[in-house]
C-alpha positions in Angstrom: -49.0 3.0 -5.3 -46.4 4.3 -3.0 -43.1 4.0 -5.0 -41.0 4.3 -1.8 -42.1 0.7 -1.3 -39.9 -0.4 -4.2 -36.3 0.2 -3.3 -35.1 -0.4 -6.9 -36.6 2.9 -7.9 -35.1 5.1 -5.3 -32.3 3.5 -3.4 -29.2 5.4 -4.2 -25.8 3.9 -4.2 -24.9 6.4 -1.4 -27.7 5.0 0.8 -26.6 1.4 0.2 -23.0 2.2 1.1 -24.2 3.7 4.4 -26.4 0.7 5.0 -23.4 -1.6 4.7 -21.5 0.5 7.3 -24.4 0.5 9.6 -24.9 -3.3 9.4 -21.2 -3.7 10.2 -21.7 -1.5 13.2 -24.8 -3.4 14.4 -23.1 -6.8 14.0 -20.2 -5.6 16.0 -22.2 -4.2 18.8 -24.4 -7.4 19.0 -21.1 -9.4 19.3 -20.3 -7.4 22.5 -18.0 -4.9 21.0 -18.5 -1.3 22.4 -19.9 1.2 19.9 -16.7 3.4 20.3 -14.5 0.5 19.3 -16.8 -0.6 16.5 -16.8 3.0 15.2 -13.0 3.1 15.3 -12.8 -0.3 13.3 -15.3 0.9 10.8 -13.4 4.2 10.2 -10.4 2.2 9.1 -12.3 0.4 6.3 -13.4 1.8 3.0 -17.2 2.1 2.4 -17.9 2.6 -1.2 -14.1 2.9 -1.8 -13.9 5.8 0.6 -12.9 6.1 4.3 -15.2 7.9 6.7 -14.6 9.3 10.1 -16.1 7.9 13.3 -18.5 10.9 13.8 -19.9 10.4 10.3 -20.4 6.7 10.8 -22.1 7.3 14.2 -24.5 9.8 12.6 -25.5 7.2 10.1 -25.9 4.6 12.8 -28.4 6.7 14.8 -30.1 8.0 11.6 -30.9 4.4 10.7 -32.0 3.4 14.2 -34.5 6.3 14.2 -35.7 6.3 10.6 -34.6 3.1 9.0 -33.1 2.7 5.5 -35.0 5.8 4.1 -33.1 8.0 6.6 -29.8 7.1 5.0 -30.7 8.8 1.7 -29.2 12.1 0.7 -31.3 15.0 1.6 -32.0 17.1 -1.6 -31.1 20.7 -1.4 -33.8 23.3 -2.2 -31.3 25.3 -4.3 -29.7 22.2 -6.0 -28.4 23.1 -9.4 -27.8 26.7 -8.6 -24.4 28.3 -8.4 -24.6 30.2 -5.1 -22.6 33.2 -4.2 -20.7 33.2 -7.7 -22.0 35.6 -10.4 -22.0 34.6 -14.1 -19.2 36.9 -14.8 -17.0 35.4 -12.0 -17.9 31.9 -13.1 -16.7 32.7 -16.7 -13.5 34.1 -15.3 -13.0 30.9 -13.2 -13.5 28.6 -16.2 -11.2 30.7 -18.5 -8.4 30.6 -15.9 -8.8 26.9 -15.4 -8.6 26.3 -19.1 -5.5 28.4 -19.3 -3.8 26.7 -16.2 -5.3 23.1 -15.9 -2.6 22.0 -13.5 -3.4 24.6 -10.8 -5.3 23.6 -7.7 -8.7 25.0 -7.0 -7.5 26.8 -3.9 -5.0 28.7 -5.9 -7.7 29.6 -8.6 -9.9 30.9 -5.7 -7.0 33.1 -4.2 -6.2 34.5 -7.7 -9.9 35.5 -8.2 -9.9 37.3 -4.9 -6.6 38.9 -5.6 -7.8 40.3 -8.9 -11.0 41.6 -7.3 -13.3 39.4 -9.3 -14.9 38.2 -6.1 -14.8 39.7 -2.6 -12.4 38.0 -0.2 -14.1 35.2 1.8 -17.4 35.3 -0.1 -17.0 32.1 -1.9 -16.1 28.7 -0.5 -13.6 26.3 -2.0 -16.5 23.7 -2.2 -18.3 26.0 -4.5 -15.2 26.3 -6.7 -14.8 22.5 -7.0 -18.5 22.0 -7.7 -18.4 24.3 -10.6 -15.2 22.7 -12.0 -16.8 19.2 -11.8 -20.0 20.5 -13.5 -17.9 21.8 -16.5 -15.7 18.6 -16.5 -12.7 20.7 -15.5 -11.9 19.1 -12.2 -8.5 17.3 -11.9 -10.0 13.8 -12.2 -11.8 14.6 -15.4 -8.8 16.4 -16.9 -6.5 13.4 -16.0 -9.0 11.0 -17.6 -9.3 13.1 -20.8 -5.5 13.1 -21.2 -5.0 9.4 -21.0 -2.9 7.8 -23.8 -2.2 4.2 -24.8 -4.5 1.1 -24.4 -7.4 1.3 -21.9 -8.9 -2.0 -22.6 -9.0 -4.9 -20.2 -6.3 -7.3 -20.5 -5.0 -10.8 -19.4 -1.8 -12.7 -20.2 -2.1 -16.3 -21.2 0.2 -18.1 -18.9 1.1 -18.2 -15.2 4.1 -16.0 -14.3 4.1 -14.0 -17.4 3.3 -10.9 -15.5 3.1 -10.1 -11.8 1.6 -6.9 -10.5 2.5 -5.3 -7.2 1.2 -2.6 -4.8 0.6 -1.9 -1.1 -2.3 -0.8 1.1 -2.6 0.4 4.8 -3.8 -2.4 7.1 -4.9 -2.5 10.8 -2.9 -1.2 13.7 -1.2 -3.9 15.7 2.0 -4.1 17.9 5.1 -5.5 16.2 5.6 -7.6 19.4 3.2 -8.1 22.3 3.2 -5.3 24.8 4.6 -2.7 22.4 2.6 0.4 21.1 0.5 -0.5 18.0 1.8 0.6 14.6 -0.2 0.8 11.3 0.7 -2.3 9.4 1.3 -2.0 5.6 0.3 -4.9 3.3 2.5 -5.6 0.3 1.3 -8.0 -2.2 2.1 -9.5 -5.6 -0.7 -10.9 -8.0 -0.2 -13.2 -10.9 -2.2 -11.5 -13.8 -3.1 -14.8 -15.4 -4.5 -16.6 -12.5 -5.0 -14.0 -9.9 -3.0 -16.1 -7.5 -1.0 -14.3 -4.9 2.6 -15.4 -5.1 3.2 -13.8 -1.8 1.7 -11.1 0.5 2.7 -9.9 3.9 2.0 -7.2 6.5 5.1 -5.1 7.5 5.6 -2.5 10.1 6.6 0.1 7.4 6.6 0.8 3.7 10.4 0.5 2.8 12.4 -1.0 0.1 13.7 -3.8 2.2 10.3 -4.8 3.1 9.4 -5.2 -0.7 12.6 -7.0 -1.4 11.7 -9.5 1.3 8.3 -9.9 -0.2 9.8 -10.5 -3.7 12.3 -13.0 -2.3 9.6 -15.1 -0.7 7.5 -15.0 -3.8 10.3 -16.1 -6.0 11.2 -19.1 -3.8 7.6 -20.2 -3.6 6.3 -19.6 -7.1 9.2 -19.2 -9.5 10.5 -16.4 -11.6 8.1 -14.1 -13.5 8.8 -12.7 -16.9 7.7 -9.2 -16.1 7.0 -7.1 -12.8 4.4 -4.3 -13.2 4.6 -1.6 -10.5 3.6 2.1 -10.1 6.3 4.9 -10.0 6.6 5.1 -6.3 10.0 5.3 -4.7 9.6 1.8 -3.3 9.5 0.4 -6.9 12.1 2.5 -8.7 15.2 1.8 -6.5 18.5 0.9 -8.0 18.6 -2.2 -5.7 15.3 -3.5 -7.1 16.5 -3.0 -10.8 19.6 -4.9 -10.0 17.6 -7.8 -8.5 15.3 -7.9 -11.5 18.3 -7.9 -13.8 19.9 -10.8 -12.0 16.7 -12.9 -12.4 15.9 -11.8 -15.9 12.8 -10.0 -14.8 11.6 -7.1 -16.9 10.6 -4.2 -14.5 7.7 -2.2 -15.9 6.2 0.9 -14.4 2.6 2.1 -15.0 2.1 5.6 -16.5 1.4 8.5 -14.1 -2.3 8.7 -13.1 -2.9 5.2 -14.6 -3.7 3.3 -11.4 -6.6 1.6 -13.2 -4.1 -0.4 -15.2 -3.4 -2.4 -12.0 -7.1 -3.1 -11.2 -6.7 -6.8 -10.5 -4.4 -6.0 -7.5 -6.7 -3.2 -6.4 -9.6 -5.8 -6.5 -7.5 -8.1 -4.4 -7.1 -5.4 -1.8 -10.8 -4.9 -1.6 -11.4 -8.6 -1.0 -8.7 -8.6 1.7 -10.4 -5.5 3.4 -14.0 -6.6 3.0 -13.3 -10.3 3.9 -10.1 -11.0 5.9 -9.7 -7.8 7.7 -13.3 -7.6 8.9 -13.0 -10.8 10.7 -10.3 -9.2 12.8 -13.0 -7.1 14.5 -14.3 -10.3 16.2 -11.0 -12.1 16.5 -8.4 -9.5 17.1 -4.7 -10.4 16.9 -2.0 -9.3 19.4 1.2 -9.1 17.2 2.3 -8.6 13.7 3.5 -12.1 13.4 0.0 -13.4 14.5 -1.7 -11.1 12.0 0.6 -12.5 9.1 -0.1 -16.1 10.3 -3.8 -15.6 10.3 -3.6 -13.8 6.9 -1.5 -16.6 5.2 -4.0 -19.2 6.4 -6.9 -17.3 4.8 -4.9 -16.8 1.6 -4.1 -20.4 1.1 -7.2 -22.1 2.4 -9.8 -19.6 1.2 -8.8 -17.0 -1.3 -6.6 -19.4 -3.5 -9.3 -22.2 -3.4 -12.4 -19.9 -4.0 -14.0 -19.8 -7.5 -13.3 -16.5 -9.2 -15.8 -14.9 -11.4 -13.2 -13.4 -13.7 -11.6 -16.9 -14.2 -14.8 -18.6 -15.6 -15.5 -20.2 -12.2 -12.0 -21.6 -11.7 -10.1 -20.8 -8.5 -6.7 -19.0 -8.6 -4.9 -22.3 -7.5 -6.6 -24.2 -10.4 -5.9 -21.6 -13.1 -2.2 -21.3 -11.9 -1.6 -25.1 -12.1 -3.4 -25.5 -15.5 -1.3 -22.7 -17.1 2.0 -23.3 -15.4 3.8 -24.6 -18.4 7.3 -23.2 -18.7 7.6 -21.8 -15.3 11.2 -20.7 -14.5 12.7 -22.0 -11.2 15.6 -20.5 -9.4 18.8 -22.0 -10.8 20.6 -24.4 -8.4 23.4 -22.9 -6.4 22.2 -19.3 -7.0 22.8 -17.1 -3.9 19.2 -15.7 -3.7 19.7 -14.2 -0.2 23.0 -12.5 -1.2 21.2 -10.6 -4.1 18.6 -9.3 -1.7 21.0 -8.0 1.0 20.4 -4.4 1.7 23.5 -2.2 0.8 25.0 1.0 2.3 28.4 2.4 3.0 30.3 3.0 6.2 33.8 4.2 7.3 35.5 1.6 9.6 36.5 3.3 12.9 39.9 3.1 14.4 38.7 0.4 16.8 37.7 -1.8 13.8 33.9 -1.3 14.3 31.0 0.1 12.3 27.6 1.3 13.3 24.5 0.0 11.7 20.9 0.4 12.9 21.9 1.6 16.4 24.1 -1.5 16.8 27.9 -1.9 16.7 29.6 -4.5 14.7 33.2 -5.7 14.6 35.0 -6.0 11.2 38.5 -7.1 10.2 41.3 -4.9 11.6 42.8 -4.5 8.2 39.8 -2.3 7.2 40.4 0.4 9.8 39.9 3.9 8.2 38.5 2.5 5.0 35.1 3.3 3.4 33.5 -0.1 2.7 30.3 -1.3 1.2 28.1 -3.1 3.8 25.6 -5.7 2.6 23.3 -7.1 5.3 20.1 -8.7 6.2 17.9 -5.8 7.6 15.7 -8.4 9.4 18.0 -9.4 12.3 21.4 -8.8 10.8 22.0 -12.5 10.5 24.3 -11.9 7.6 26.6 -8.9 7.2 29.3 -8.8 4.5 31.9 -6.2 3.6 33.0 -5.3 0.1 35.7 -3.1 -1.4 35.4 -2.5 -5.2 32.7 -5.3 -5.5 35.2 -7.8 -3.8 34.1 -9.4 -0.5 36.8 -8.5 2.1 35.2 -10.0 5.2 32.2 -10.2 7.5 30.9 -8.2 10.4 29.8 -9.7 13.7 27.8 -8.0 16.5 30.2 -6.3 19.0 30.5 -8.1 22.3 32.6 -6.0 24.6 32.6 -8.4 27.5 34.0 -11.1 25.3 36.6 -8.8 24.1 37.6 -7.9 27.7 38.6 -11.6 28.2 41.0 -11.4 25.3 42.3 -8.1 26.4 46.2 -7.9 26.3 47.8 -4.9 27.8 50.7 -5.0 25.3 48.4 -4.3 22.6 47.4 -0.9 24.0 50.4 0.1 26.1 53.0 2.2 24.5 56.6 1.2 25.6 58.8 4.1 26.3 
């Protein structure tokens, strides 16, 4: 019997990943999309949790067309298992050096071996160095895993809003407003650990602290206040402003240990769902602006993701689990100035004409503040609110400068010096 007729015996994970990518390309081409655009779209999506360039995807596409699924398998090397161009002595020197300096990059080890005369310059590729290190369990990924400390078991809290996780991922390229040059959108999201419900997620034009604070503000208004917020150690999540906001709401801010991205697996799985479900639909129904992208995304989030049965929730949907375990949710206290807590903060010296510059715009402030250094608290999304503080006391507001209006109120005696 020909064993090649039974895919279960020989179909590698690599071939299946390539097949998924090829099927995506075929469906896109059948729908009328040019192959060039289909390849561009496919290159922005992970296949087997990895991104591939358009030429690689195109090679798979034509290999499948000419040879079918079998052509997508890895071609075995005749010298597989052999360490080419590196002698046993040089291999021992490499491994000894790696064990002595585990934090050093492979490229640095290669240069050091060449400098010592252990191997001739240019005789060994960096790929060979990394292959040997992986075979001995001395590559960076293996070393990090070996050094992990603390609990590594799967966990799940008992009640909704006990723990929120957050992270971000790159999304599709889209203009902020119609007619503008496309920018790479960045999706920021929050996930409730108990229910997998997403309190809020949104595509932003950049990965900035003000974007994350805007995300958190929307989530608090729609789903209540969590007990804990679990983030990584990126600059986005370690700012003083975020710590201040969490303190005001009684939220405990927790940071994952370095190299422990697996501890936020639930939100990483959410991102995979977004990429494989929502974002793939954009190939056939593109959006023209960032606002349209978010509208489409929120509709998918509420009508599909939140209502869909989740395997990790014993068949319940995120919405059902959140409602079932929502006892004790904390709502925002009445009268609390939520928007004020989320205002971005910076300092400016007031000019002699009682103006300050912010984001390329000019704002008028009270004349009494001329020459003073003030703290400016403002809404970074449109400057609808701009307040001025001295020693944590509000001393006035700023308004967008209107020179034409000021000219109507112009009085010569205010500017002319009497001799």
